[in-house]
Backbone as a printed PyTorch tensor [residue, N CA C, xyz], in Angstrom:
tensor([[[ 69.6050,  81.8700, 111.3900],
         [ 70.0060,  80.5190, 111.0020],
         [ 70.8050,  79.8810, 112.1480]],

        [[ 70.3980,  78.7020, 112.6040],
         [ 71.0980,  78.0680, 113.7390],
         [ 72.5560,  77.7450, 113.3820]],

        [[ 73.4100,  77.8190, 114.3990],
         [ 74.8120,  77.4760, 114.1930],
         [ 74.9590,  75.9670, 114.0440]],

        [[ 75.8930,  75.5520, 113.1990],
         [ 76.2120,  74.1340, 113.0890],
         [ 76.9990,  73.7050, 114.3220]],

        [[ 77.1220,  72.4010, 114.5210],
         [ 77.9120,  71.8900, 115.6540],
         [ 79.3430,  72.3990, 115.5730]],

        [[ 79.9030,  72.3860, 114.3860],
         [ 81.2800,  72.8570, 114.2080],
         [ 81.4040,  74.3260, 114.6080]],

        [[ 80.4430,  75.1360, 114.1890],
         [ 80.4740,  76.5650, 114.5280],
         [ 80.3180,  76.7690, 116.0300]],

        [[ 79.4670,  75.9680, 116.6750],
         [ 79.3080,  76.0840, 118.1350],
         [ 80.5950,  75.7200, 118.8530]],

        [[ 81.2700,  74.6930, 118.3860],
         [ 82.5340,  74.2920, 119.0140],
         [ 83.5450,  75.4310, 118.9240]],

        [[ 83.6630,  76.0390, 117.7560],
         [ 84.6220,  77.1360, 117.5740],
         [ 84.2510,  78.3200, 118.4620]],

        [[ 82.9860,  78.7210, 118.4460],
         [ 82.5570,  79.8910, 119.2220],
         [ 82.7270,  79.6670, 120.7220]],

        [[ 82.3190,  78.5070, 121.2090],
         [ 82.3960,  78.2430, 122.6470],
         [ 83.8350,  78.0340, 123.1030]],

        [[ 84.6390,  77.4160, 122.2670],
         [ 86.0380,  77.2170, 122.6550],
         [ 86.7480,  78.5590, 122.7680]],

        [[ 86.4910,  79.4580, 121.8310],
         [ 87.1380,  80.7700, 121.8800],
         [ 86.7090,  81.5360, 123.1240]],

        [[ 85.4320,  81.4520, 123.4590],
         [ 84.9420,  82.1100, 124.6750],
         [ 85.6240,  81.5340, 125.9170]],

        [[ 85.7300,  80.2150, 125.9890],
         [ 86.3620,  79.5820, 127.1470],
         [ 87.8580,  79.8730, 127.2030]],

        [[ 88.5300,  79.8320, 126.0610],
         [ 89.9620,  80.1520, 126.0400],
         [ 90.1920,  81.5730, 126.5450]],

        [[ 89.3100,  82.5060, 126.1380],
         [ 89.4600,  83.9040, 126.5590],
         [ 89.2200,  84.0570, 128.0500]],

        [[ 88.2620,  83.3150, 128.5930],
         [ 87.9200,  83.4240, 130.0150],
         [ 88.9430,  82.7330, 130.9090]],

        [[ 89.3950,  81.5320, 130.5080],
         [ 90.1770,  80.6940, 131.4120],
         [ 91.6260,  80.5040, 130.9830]],

        [[ 91.8960,  80.7330, 129.7120],
         [ 93.2020,  80.3930, 129.1650],
         [ 93.1170,  79.1040, 128.3780]],

        [[ 93.9670,  78.9780, 127.3860],
         [ 93.9440,  77.8010, 126.5090],
         [ 94.2520,  76.5250, 127.2940]],

        [[ 95.3370,  76.5500, 128.0600],
         [ 95.7700,  75.3380, 128.7590],
         [ 94.7610,  74.8910, 129.8150]],

        [[ 94.0640,  75.8430, 130.4340],
         [ 93.1370,  75.5210, 131.5250],
         [ 91.7770,  75.0510, 131.0260]],

        [[ 91.5580,  75.0770, 129.7220],
         [ 90.2750,  74.6620, 129.1590],
         [ 90.3980,  73.2500, 128.5930]],

        [[ 89.5720,  72.3530, 129.0610],
         [ 89.6460,  70.9660, 128.5970],
         [ 88.7240,  70.7490, 127.3990]],

        [[ 89.0150,  69.6920, 126.6600],
         [ 88.1530,  69.3130, 125.5380],
         [ 86.7440,  69.0060, 126.0440]],

        [[ 86.6450,  68.3250, 127.1840],
         [ 85.3310,  67.9890, 127.7420],
         [ 84.5240,  69.2460, 128.0510]],

        [[ 85.1810,  70.2890, 128.5630],
         [ 84.4870,  71.5480, 128.8540],
         [ 83.9850,  72.2060, 127.5740]],

        [[ 84.7900,  72.1500, 126.5180],
         [ 84.3560,  72.7030, 125.2320],
         [ 83.1420,  71.9390, 124.7200]],

        [[ 83.2050,  70.6260, 124.8130],
         [ 82.0870,  69.7990, 124.3470],
         [ 80.8080,  70.1380, 125.1150]],

        [[ 80.9140,  70.2670, 126.4290],
         [ 79.7360,  70.5900, 127.2320],
         [ 79.1650,  71.9470, 126.8360]],

        [[ 80.0370,  72.9370, 126.6600],
         [ 79.5800,  74.2850, 126.3040],
         [ 78.9320,  74.3030, 124.9300]],

        [[ 79.3890,  73.4290, 124.0380],
         [ 78.8560,  73.3780, 122.6750],
         [ 77.6220,  72.4880, 122.5710]],

        [[ 77.1560,  71.9510, 123.6940],
         [ 75.9570,  71.1280, 123.6870],
         [ 76.1980,  69.6710, 123.3490]],

        [[ 77.4610,  69.2400, 123.4580],
         [ 77.7970,  67.8350, 123.2030],
         [ 77.9800,  67.1070, 124.5290]],

        [[ 77.9920,  65.7910, 124.4850],
         [ 78.2320,  65.0100, 125.7030],
         [ 79.6930,  65.1570, 126.1050]],

        [[ 79.9800,  65.7270, 127.2840],
         [ 81.3710,  65.9420, 127.6700],
         [ 82.1340,  64.6290, 127.8180]],

        [[ 83.3170,  64.6000, 127.2190],
         [ 84.1670,  63.4330, 127.3180],
         [ 83.8380,  62.3220, 126.3430]],

        [[ 82.8400,  62.5230, 125.4900],
         [ 82.4350,  61.4640, 124.5570],
         [ 83.1600,  61.5400, 123.2170]],

        [[ 83.9930,  62.5510, 123.0500],
         [ 84.7840,  62.6480, 121.8240],
         [ 84.0950,  63.3420, 120.6720]],

        [[ 83.0020,  64.0660, 120.9530],
         [ 82.2800,  64.7460, 119.8830],
         [ 83.1170,  65.7920, 119.1670]],

        [[ 84.0000,  66.4700, 119.9090],
         [ 84.8640,  67.4870, 119.2840],
         [ 85.7210,  66.8630, 118.1960]],

        [[ 86.1930,  65.6320, 118.4350],
         [ 87.1310,  65.0020, 117.5090],
         [ 86.4660,  64.5160, 116.2170]],

        [[ 85.1440,  64.5830, 116.1700],
         [ 84.4690,  64.2720, 114.9090],
         [ 84.5490,  65.4540, 113.9480]],

        [[ 84.9650,  66.6290, 114.4780],
         [ 85.0490,  67.8370, 113.6540],
         [ 86.4670,  68.4050, 113.5770]],

        [[ 87.2830,  68.1420, 114.5940],
         [ 88.6400,  68.6850, 114.6760],
         [ 89.5850,  67.6030, 115.1920]],

        [[ 90.8310,  67.7030, 114.7580],
         [ 91.8190,  66.7110, 115.2120],
         [ 92.3400,  67.0050, 116.6090]],

        [[ 92.2760,  68.2680, 117.0270],
         [ 92.8540,  68.6390, 118.3160],
         [ 92.2650,  69.9600, 118.7880]],

        [[ 92.5390,  70.2840, 120.0330],
         [ 92.1120,  71.5680, 120.5900],
         [ 92.8030,  72.7150, 119.8540]],

        [[ 94.0760,  72.5410, 119.4900],
         [ 94.7890,  73.5840, 118.7620],
         [ 94.1490,  73.8380, 117.4000]],

        [[ 93.6680,  72.7840, 116.7660],
         [ 93.0220,  72.9750, 115.4610],
         [ 91.7370,  73.7900, 115.6050]],

        [[ 91.0580,  73.6560, 116.7290],
         [ 89.8720,  74.4810, 116.9770],
         [ 90.2780,  75.9500, 117.0330]],

        [[ 91.3440,  76.2550, 117.7800],
         [ 91.8140,  77.6350, 117.8730],
         [ 92.2500,  78.1560, 116.5070]],

        [[ 92.9650,  77.3300, 115.7570],
         [ 93.4000,  77.7430, 114.4190],
         [ 92.1960,  78.0400, 113.5300]],

        [[ 91.1500,  77.2450, 113.6430],
         [ 89.9440,  77.4810, 112.8530],
         [ 89.2810,  78.7970, 113.2380]],

        [[ 89.2970,  79.1170, 114.5410],
         [ 88.7320,  80.3860, 114.9920],
         [ 89.4950,  81.5530, 114.3760]],

        [[ 90.8310,  81.4760, 114.3900],
         [ 91.6470,  82.5380, 113.7950],
         [ 91.3110,  82.6980, 112.3190]],

        [[ 91.2220,  81.5760, 111.5980],
         [ 90.9920,  81.6500, 110.1480],
         [ 89.5950,  82.1360, 109.8090]],

        [[ 88.6180,  81.8050, 110.6500],
         [ 87.2770,  82.3290, 110.4240],
         [ 87.2490,  83.8430, 110.6090]],

        [[ 87.9800,  84.3380, 111.6030],
         [ 88.0300,  85.7830, 111.8250],
         [ 88.8010,  86.4750, 110.6990]],

        [[ 89.7920,  85.8110, 110.1450],
         [ 90.5080,  86.3710, 108.9970],
         [ 89.5560,  86.5140, 107.8120]],

        [[ 88.7770,  85.4910, 107.5290],
         [ 87.8160,  85.5500, 106.4170],
         [ 86.7870,  86.6560, 106.6450]],

        [[ 86.3060,  86.7700, 107.8960],
         [ 85.3370,  87.8140, 108.2200],
         [ 85.9320,  89.1940, 108.0080]],

        [[ 87.1780,  89.3900, 108.4470],
         [ 87.8370,  90.6860, 108.3090],
         [ 87.9990,  91.0670, 106.8430]],

        [[ 88.3860,  90.1270, 106.0190],
         [ 88.5260,  90.4170, 104.5870],
         [ 87.2050,  90.8920, 103.9870]],

        [[ 86.1120,  90.2220, 104.3490],
         [ 84.8010,  90.6230, 103.8260],
         [ 84.4140,  92.0060, 104.3290]],

        [[ 84.6920,  92.2860, 105.6000],
         [ 84.3300,  93.5870, 106.1680],
         [ 85.1000,  94.7160, 105.4930]],

        [[ 86.4060,  94.5190, 105.2940],
         [ 87.2150,  95.5510, 104.6460],
         [ 86.7230,  95.7860, 103.2210]],

        [[ 86.4440,  94.7160, 102.5050],
         [ 85.9500,  94.8340, 101.1350],
         [ 84.6280,  95.5920, 101.0980]],

        [[ 83.7300,  95.2880, 102.0450],
         [ 82.4330,  95.9730, 102.0870],
         [ 82.6020,  97.4630, 102.3510]],

        [[ 83.4710,  97.8070, 103.3000],
         [ 83.6840,  99.2210, 103.6320],
         [ 84.2370,  99.9790, 102.4340]],

        [[ 85.2310,  99.4190, 101.7650],
         [ 85.8360, 100.1030, 100.6160],
         [ 84.8550, 100.1930,  99.4550]],

        [[ 84.0160,  99.1560,  99.2790],
         [ 83.0140,  99.1930,  98.2070],
         [ 81.9600, 100.2640,  98.4660]],

        [[ 81.6460, 100.4970,  99.7470],
         [ 80.5980, 101.4590, 100.0890],
         [ 81.1140, 102.8900, 100.2020]],

        [[ 82.4330, 103.0730, 100.2150],
         [ 83.0080, 104.4080, 100.4100],
         [ 82.4620, 105.4370,  99.4270]],

        [[ 82.3860, 105.1290,  98.1200],
         [ 81.8660, 106.1540,  97.1920],
         [ 80.4170, 106.5430,  97.4850]],

        [[ 79.6240, 105.6100,  98.0160],
         [ 78.2190, 105.8840,  98.3160],
         [ 78.0940, 106.9340,  99.4100]],

        [[ 79.0310, 106.9110, 100.3770],
         [ 78.9600, 107.8200, 101.5230],
         [ 79.7810, 109.0930, 101.3270]],

        [[ 80.3310, 109.2930, 100.1350],
         [ 81.2400, 110.4320,  99.9160],
         [ 80.5400, 111.7760, 100.0190]],

        [[ 79.1920, 111.7980,  99.9360],
         [ 78.4800, 113.0690, 100.0220],
         [ 78.2730, 113.5180, 101.4650]],

        [[ 78.5820, 112.6600, 102.4330],
         [ 78.4730, 113.0490, 103.8310],
         [ 79.6630, 113.9250, 104.2130]],

        [[ 79.5050, 114.7910, 105.2150],
         [ 80.6560, 115.5980, 105.6520],
         [ 81.8300, 114.7090, 106.0590]],

        [[ 83.0420, 115.1710, 105.7820],
         [ 84.2320, 114.3810, 106.0970],
         [ 84.2850, 114.0350, 107.5810]],

        [[ 83.9320, 114.9780, 108.4420],
         [ 83.9960, 114.6980, 109.8810],
         [ 83.0560, 113.5410, 110.2520]],

        [[ 81.8860, 113.4750, 109.6250],
         [ 80.9530, 112.3830, 109.8670],
         [ 81.5560, 111.0570, 109.4110]],

        [[ 82.1970, 111.0600, 108.2480],
         [ 82.8260, 109.8420, 107.7350],
         [ 83.9630, 109.3910, 108.6380]],

        [[ 84.7440, 110.3530, 109.1310],
         [ 85.8530, 110.0120, 110.0260],
         [ 85.3380, 109.4300, 111.3290]],

        [[ 84.2960, 110.0380, 111.8800],
         [ 83.7240, 109.5040, 113.1220],
         [ 83.2460, 108.0690, 112.9190]],

        [[ 82.5610, 107.8370, 111.8140],
         [ 82.0440, 106.4990, 111.5390],
         [ 83.1760, 105.4930, 111.3980]],

        [[ 84.2960, 105.9150, 110.8070],
         [ 85.4480, 105.0310, 110.6410],
         [ 86.0630, 104.6800, 111.9890]],

        [[ 86.1980, 105.6760, 112.8540],
         [ 86.7370, 105.4280, 114.1940],
         [ 85.8100, 104.5060, 114.9810]],

        [[ 84.5160, 104.7600, 114.9180],
         [ 83.5550, 103.9150, 115.6300],
         [ 83.6060, 102.4770, 115.1090]],

        [[ 83.7770, 102.3310, 113.7920],
         [ 83.8800, 100.9860, 113.2110],
         [ 85.1430, 100.2830, 113.7080]],

        [[ 86.2390, 101.0410, 113.8630],
         [ 87.4750, 100.4630, 114.3780],
         [ 87.3150,  99.9620, 115.8030]],

        [[ 86.6600, 100.7460, 116.6440],
         [ 86.4240, 100.3250, 118.0280],
         [ 85.4900,  99.1180, 118.0740]],

        [[ 84.4790,  99.1110, 117.2030],
         [ 83.5680,  97.9660, 117.1460],
         [ 84.3130,  96.7060, 116.7190]],

        [[ 85.2680,  96.8580, 115.7890],
         [ 86.0490,  95.7090, 115.3420],
         [ 86.9090,  95.1630, 116.4820]],

        [[ 87.5000,  96.0440, 117.2940],
         [ 88.2840,  95.5880, 118.4410],
         [ 87.3980,  94.8020, 119.4110]],

        [[ 86.1780,  95.2910, 119.6500],
         [ 85.2680,  94.5670, 120.5480],
         [ 84.8970,  93.2140, 119.9490]],

        [[ 84.6880,  93.1920, 118.6420],
         [ 84.3390,  91.9410, 117.9690],
         [ 85.4480,  90.9000, 118.1090]],

        [[ 86.6880,  91.3590, 118.1130],
         [ 87.8350,  90.4480, 118.1680],
         [ 88.3590,  90.2490, 119.5870]],

        [[ 87.6260,  90.7320, 120.6100],
         [ 88.2090,  90.7740, 121.9480],
         [ 88.5940,  89.3900, 122.4850]],

        [[ 87.7740,  88.3820, 122.2340],
         [ 88.1210,  87.0490, 122.7440],
         [ 89.3900,  86.5280, 122.0740]],

        [[ 89.4800,  86.7010, 120.7680],
         [ 90.6690,  86.2410, 120.0490],
         [ 91.9100,  86.9950, 120.5160]],

        [[ 91.7890,  88.2870, 120.7280],
         [ 92.9180,  89.0960, 121.1970],
         [ 93.3520,  88.6410, 122.5930]],

        [[ 92.3880,  88.3790, 123.4680],
         [ 92.7180,  87.9210, 124.8280],
         [ 93.4820,  86.6050, 124.7860]],

        [[ 93.0230,  85.6880, 123.9450],
         [ 93.6880,  84.3880, 123.8480],
         [ 95.1140,  84.5480, 123.3650]],

        [[ 95.3010,  85.3280, 122.3190],
         [ 96.6330,  85.4440, 121.7420],
         [ 97.5810,  86.2310, 122.6510]],

        [[ 97.0710,  87.2320, 123.3780],
         [ 97.9310,  87.9530, 124.3150],
         [ 98.3150,  87.0620, 125.4960]],

        [[ 97.3730,  86.2290, 125.9210],
         [ 97.6410,  85.3770, 127.0840],
         [ 98.5240,  84.1850, 126.7220]],

        [[ 98.2890,  83.6230, 125.5330],
         [ 98.9250,  82.3530, 125.1730],
         [ 99.7750,  82.4360, 123.9090]],

        [[100.1190,  83.6650, 123.4620],
         [100.7310,  83.7820, 122.1440],
         [102.0850,  83.1080, 122.0350]],

        [[102.8040,  82.9300, 123.1410],
         [104.1020,  82.2800, 123.0360],
         [103.9670,  80.8140, 122.6300]],

        [[102.7840,  80.2300, 122.8370],
         [102.5630,  78.8410, 122.4460],
         [102.2590,  78.6910, 120.9510]],

        [[101.7960,  79.7800, 120.3340],
         [101.2810,  79.6740, 118.9650],
         [101.8550,  80.7590, 118.0510]],

        [[103.1650,  80.8050, 117.8680],
         [103.7360,  81.8700, 117.0150],
         [103.1910,  81.8330, 115.5900]],

        [[102.8670,  80.6350, 115.0730],
         [102.3380,  80.5540, 113.7100],
         [100.9500,  81.1790, 113.6170]],

        [[100.1470,  81.0590, 114.6850],
         [ 98.8240,  81.6770, 114.6710],
         [ 98.9220,  83.1880, 114.8450]],

        [[ 99.8970,  83.6410, 115.6210],
         [100.1360,  85.0840, 115.7390],
         [100.4810,  85.6530, 114.3650]],

        [[101.3180,  84.9400, 113.6180],
         [101.6800,  85.3900, 112.2720],
         [100.4480,  85.4510, 111.3770]],

        [[ 99.6190,  84.4120, 111.4500],
         [ 98.4010,  84.4030, 110.6300],
         [ 97.4830,  85.5650, 110.9940]],

        [[ 97.3470,  85.8420, 112.2920],
         [ 96.4820,  86.9430, 112.7170],
         [ 97.0560,  88.2850, 112.2830]],

        [[ 98.3710,  88.4340, 112.4080],
         [ 99.0070,  89.6930, 111.9890],
         [ 98.8060,  89.9320, 110.4960]],

        [[ 99.0820,  88.8870, 109.6880],
         [ 99.0080,  89.0490, 108.2400],
         [ 97.5740,  89.0030, 107.7130]],

        [[ 96.6770,  88.3370, 108.4580],
         [ 95.3190,  88.1750, 107.9620],
         [ 94.3120,  89.1600, 108.5260]],

        [[ 94.6190,  89.7490, 109.7110],
         [ 93.6840,  90.6790, 110.3460],
         [ 94.3090,  92.0460, 110.5820]],

        [[ 95.4360,  92.0710, 111.3060],
         [ 95.9930,  93.3560, 111.7390],
         [ 96.4840,  94.1820, 110.5510]],

        [[ 97.3940,  93.6350, 109.7650],
         [ 97.9180,  94.4100, 108.6400],
         [ 96.8440,  94.7830, 107.6230]],

        [[ 95.9300,  93.8650, 107.2510],
         [ 94.8680,  94.2860, 106.3270],
         [ 94.0000,  95.4240, 106.8740]],

        [[ 93.7760,  95.4660, 108.1940],
         [ 92.9970,  96.5650, 108.7560],
         [ 93.7410,  97.8900, 108.5910]],

        [[ 95.0330,  97.9200, 108.8740],
         [ 95.7960,  99.1510, 108.6790],
         [ 95.8430,  99.5320, 107.2030]],

        [[ 96.0140,  98.5350, 106.3510],
         [ 96.0280,  98.8140, 104.9120],
         [ 94.6710,  99.3280, 104.4420]],

        [[ 93.5920,  98.8010, 105.0410],
         [ 92.2550,  99.2730, 104.6990],
         [ 92.0500, 100.7270, 105.0940]],

        [[ 92.5470, 101.1160, 106.2750],
         [ 92.4670, 102.5210, 106.7010],
         [ 93.2360, 103.3940, 105.7260]],

        [[ 94.4350, 102.9640, 105.3540],
         [ 95.2650, 103.7280, 104.4170],
         [ 94.5520, 103.9200, 103.0800]],

        [[ 93.9960, 102.8370, 102.5500],
         [ 93.2830, 102.9130, 101.2660],
         [ 92.0680, 103.8220, 101.3790]],

        [[ 91.3420, 103.6970, 102.4970],
         [ 90.1470, 104.5280, 102.7020],
         [ 90.5140, 106.0050, 102.7710]],

        [[ 91.5530, 106.3430, 103.5350],
         [ 91.9680, 107.7470, 103.6410],
         [ 92.3460, 108.3120, 102.2800]],

        [[ 93.1560, 107.5680, 101.5480],
         [ 93.6300, 108.0510, 100.2420],
         [ 92.4790, 108.2390,  99.2660]],

        [[ 91.3680, 107.5300,  99.4730],
         [ 90.2410, 107.6040,  98.5450],
         [ 89.2720, 108.7360,  98.8590]],

        [[ 89.4380, 109.4150, 100.0000],
         [ 88.4980, 110.4780, 100.3420],
         [ 88.6980, 111.6840,  99.4200]],

        [[ 87.6010, 112.2430,  98.8750],
         [ 87.7290, 113.3470,  97.9120],
         [ 88.5070, 114.5430,  98.4550]],

        [[ 88.3530, 114.8140,  99.7530],
         [ 89.0350, 115.9820, 100.3400],
         [ 90.5520, 115.8350, 100.3320]],

        [[ 91.0420, 114.6010, 100.2540],
         [ 92.4850, 114.3600, 100.2840],
         [ 93.0710, 114.1510,  98.8890]],

        [[ 92.2240, 114.2940,  97.8750],
         [ 92.6810, 114.0400,  96.5100],
         [ 93.8360, 114.9690,  96.1350]],

        [[ 94.8680, 114.3840,  95.5790],
         [ 96.0090, 115.1640,  95.1280],
         [ 97.0270, 115.4830,  96.2070]],

        [[ 96.7640, 115.0730,  97.4500],
         [ 97.7330, 115.3400,  98.5130],
         [ 98.8230, 114.2740,  98.4940]],

        [[100.0240, 114.7100,  98.7590],
         [101.1710, 113.7990,  98.7420],
         [101.4730, 113.3790, 100.1700]],

        [[100.6980, 112.4140, 100.6750],
         [100.8430, 111.9680, 102.0580],
         [101.3080, 110.5230, 102.1110]],

        [[101.9660, 110.2000, 103.1990],
         [102.3540, 108.8150, 103.4610],
         [101.1740, 108.1620, 104.1850]],

        [[100.1730, 107.7470, 103.4130],
         [ 98.9460, 107.2420, 104.0120],
         [ 99.1580, 106.0080, 104.8780]],

        [[100.0350, 105.0630, 104.5040],
         [100.2610, 103.9320, 105.4090],
         [100.7710, 104.3610, 106.7900]],

        [[101.6540, 105.3720, 106.8240],
         [102.1640, 105.8490, 108.1120],
         [101.0660, 106.5450, 108.9030]],

        [[100.2620, 107.3590, 108.2230],
         [ 99.1670, 108.0450, 108.9050],
         [ 98.1500, 107.0270, 109.4130]],

        [[ 97.8790, 105.9890, 108.6110],
         [ 96.9640, 104.9310, 109.0480],
         [ 97.5010, 104.2130, 110.2810]],

        [[ 98.8180, 104.0330, 110.3500],
         [ 99.4180, 103.3870, 111.5170],
         [ 99.2090, 104.2300, 112.7750]],

        [[ 99.3080, 105.5570, 112.6280],
         [ 99.0930, 106.4490, 113.7730],
         [ 97.6260, 106.4390, 114.1960]],

        [[ 96.7190, 106.6500, 113.2420],
         [ 95.3010, 106.7210, 113.5750],
         [ 94.7680, 105.3540, 114.0240]],

        [[ 95.1560, 104.2930, 113.3140],
         [ 94.7290, 102.9530, 113.7150],
         [ 95.3070, 102.5650, 115.0570]],

        [[ 96.5680, 102.9300, 115.2820],
         [ 97.2080, 102.6250, 116.5570],
         [ 96.5190, 103.3150, 117.7210]],

        [[ 95.9840, 104.5170, 117.4840],
         [ 95.2540, 105.2260, 118.5400],
         [ 94.0070, 104.4450, 118.9490]],

        [[ 93.3100, 103.8900, 117.9650],
         [ 92.1150, 103.0940, 118.2610],
         [ 92.4930, 101.8520, 119.0650]],

        [[ 93.5440, 101.1680, 118.6260],
         [ 93.9870,  99.9550, 119.3250],
         [ 94.3900, 100.2810, 120.7570]],

        [[ 95.1780, 101.3370, 120.9290],
         [ 95.6420, 101.7110, 122.2640],
         [ 94.4770, 102.0780, 123.1780]],

        [[ 93.5010, 102.8190, 122.6450],
         [ 92.3490, 103.2200, 123.4550],
         [ 91.5880, 101.9850, 123.9390]],

        [[ 91.3600, 101.0370, 123.0180],
         [ 90.6280,  99.8290, 123.3920],
         [ 91.4320,  98.9920, 124.3830]],

        [[ 92.7440,  98.8270, 124.1410],
         [ 93.5660,  98.0190, 125.0350],
         [ 93.6400,  98.6130, 126.4350]],

        [[ 93.6950,  99.9430, 126.5230],
         [ 93.7070, 100.5870, 127.8430],
         [ 92.4220, 100.2770, 128.5990]],

        [[ 91.2920, 100.3650, 127.9070],
         [ 90.0150, 100.0010, 128.5290],
         [ 90.0160,  98.5450, 128.9830]],

        [[ 90.5630,  97.6870, 128.1200],
         [ 90.5340,  96.2590, 128.3650],
         [ 91.4480,  95.8540, 129.5200]],

        [[ 92.6460,  96.4120, 129.5510],
         [ 93.6380,  95.9420, 130.5200],
         [ 93.6380,  96.7330, 131.8230]],

        [[ 93.2030,  98.0110, 131.7700],
         [ 93.2280,  98.8470, 132.9790],
         [ 91.8360,  99.2720, 133.4250]],

        [[ 90.8180,  98.7450, 132.7270],
         [ 89.4250,  98.9070, 133.1340],
         [ 88.8990, 100.3360, 133.0460]],

        [[ 89.6240, 101.2050, 132.4210],
         [ 89.1100, 102.5340, 132.1050],
         [ 90.0100, 103.1480, 131.0380]],

        [[ 89.4880, 104.0740, 130.2590],
         [ 90.2850, 104.6640, 129.1770],
         [ 91.3350, 105.6220, 129.7140]],

        [[ 92.3300, 105.9690, 128.8880],
         [ 93.3560, 106.9150, 129.3220],
         [ 92.7260, 108.2250, 129.7890]],

        [[ 93.1490, 108.6750, 130.9720],
         [ 92.6480, 109.9000, 131.6230],
         [ 91.1230, 110.0050, 131.5900]],

        [[ 90.4640, 108.8510, 131.5980],
         [ 88.9960, 108.7520, 131.6820],
         [ 88.2790, 109.4730, 130.5300]],

        [[ 88.9090, 109.5330, 129.3820],
         [ 88.2580, 110.1030, 128.2060],
         [ 87.2140, 109.0980, 127.7090]],

        [[ 85.9410, 109.4900, 127.7050],
         [ 84.9280, 108.5340, 127.2710],
         [ 84.9840, 108.3500, 125.7530]],

        [[ 84.2430, 107.3430, 125.2850],
         [ 84.3700, 106.9590, 123.8760],
         [ 83.9370, 108.0760, 122.9300]],

        [[ 82.8830, 108.8150, 123.2820],
         [ 82.4430, 109.9050, 122.4020],
         [ 83.5330, 110.9540, 122.2480]],

        [[ 84.1760, 111.3290, 123.3570],
         [ 85.2510, 112.3330, 123.2710],
         [ 86.4200, 111.8010, 122.4590]],

        [[ 86.7320, 110.5140, 122.6300],
         [ 87.8150, 109.9210, 121.8550],
         [ 87.4930, 109.9700, 120.3650]],

        [[ 86.2950, 109.5640, 120.0000],
         [ 85.8980, 109.5650, 118.5840],
         [ 85.9340, 110.9830, 118.0160]],

        [[ 85.4300, 111.9480, 118.7960],
         [ 85.4670, 113.3440, 118.3380],
         [ 86.9010, 113.8130, 118.1180]],

        [[ 87.7930, 113.4870, 119.0720],
         [ 89.1940, 113.8910, 118.9370],
         [ 89.8690, 113.2240, 117.7530]],

        [[ 89.5690, 111.9600, 117.5350],
         [ 90.1360, 111.2050, 116.4120],
         [ 89.7100, 111.8410, 115.0950]],

        [[ 88.4110, 112.1850, 115.0010],
         [ 87.9040, 112.8060, 113.7750],
         [ 88.5450, 114.1690, 113.5440]],

        [[ 88.7510, 114.9270, 114.6220],
         [ 89.3890, 116.2430, 114.4730],
         [ 90.8160, 116.0990, 113.9650]],

        [[ 91.5250, 115.0830, 114.4390],
         [ 92.8750, 114.8430, 113.9180],
         [ 92.8180, 114.5340, 112.4330]],

        [[ 91.8470, 113.7070, 112.0320],
         [ 91.7030, 113.3980, 110.6160],
         [ 91.3850, 114.6220, 109.7830]],

        [[ 90.5540, 115.5030, 110.3120],
         [ 90.2220, 116.7370, 109.5890],
         [ 91.4560, 117.6150, 109.3790]],

        [[ 92.3990, 117.5220, 110.3100],
         [ 93.6170, 118.3260, 110.1900],
         [ 94.4610, 117.9500, 108.9870]],

        [[ 94.1620, 116.7990, 108.3600],
         [ 94.9130, 116.3850, 107.1730],
         [ 94.4860, 117.1540, 105.9240]],

        [[ 93.3220, 117.8100, 105.9830],
         [ 92.8210, 118.5060, 104.8030],
         [ 93.7210, 119.7130, 104.5010]],

        [[ 94.2420, 119.7090, 103.2980],
         [ 95.0990, 120.8020, 102.8110],
         [ 96.2660, 121.0990, 103.7620]],

        [[ 96.7050, 120.0910, 104.4810],
         [ 97.8300, 120.2700, 105.3930],
         [ 99.1210, 120.3750, 104.5750]],

        [[ 99.8990, 121.3720, 104.8470],
         [101.1730, 121.5320, 104.1430],
         [102.2480, 120.7430, 104.8620]],

        [[102.9770, 119.9760, 104.0810],
         [104.0410, 119.1780, 104.6580],
         [105.2910, 120.0250, 104.8450]],

        [[105.9330, 119.8550, 105.9830],
         [107.1970, 120.5650, 106.2110],
         [108.2600, 119.9870, 105.2710]],

        [[109.1280, 120.8300, 104.7290],
         [110.1700, 120.3050, 103.8500],
         [111.1030, 119.3820, 104.5930]],

        [[111.5600, 118.3530, 103.9020],
         [112.4810, 117.3970, 104.5130],
         [113.7980, 118.0970, 104.8390]],

        [[114.3990, 117.7760, 105.9930],
         [115.6670, 118.4330, 106.3540],
         [116.7870, 118.0060, 105.4030]]])
């Protein structure tokens, strides 16, 4: 299905903001990239300002993330017959794919986030925290972990944070930590998850 003009404006603006920076991207450049006559005001027939375009991009990604998390949790019981290690690998791979999907938005907010604290808040509450909460809910729902008394939100923060750190290292330093390729990372992540099975908690001091 072809993208609408509004959707093209959002997609192309996000790409340009990620490549050049928000301030360095003009409305005319966005219009040209979206197939409109540059400088003719076509963007303003859909948005009041360049900032509103960015805000719309953030909110569209928030809506997408909510649907993705809901789909994953709805499908979890269907995949419960697969080995736990396979499920863990798939979860890690999905996390890395999600980081790649959000890479333009992440680049914009890291580069220009001091200009848009309200959008950072929206992204944190609408994308980042729901993803960690989704990992926590998914872990707690796995049959192998049933009845275990674990702090799943904390464990999700550790496992989710590992995915974020791995992707950010690739993104910012052009190679993964100690050159561990993605397959080895996913295997290691899954092995850590397997270690949660019947793990005895040390008594609190």
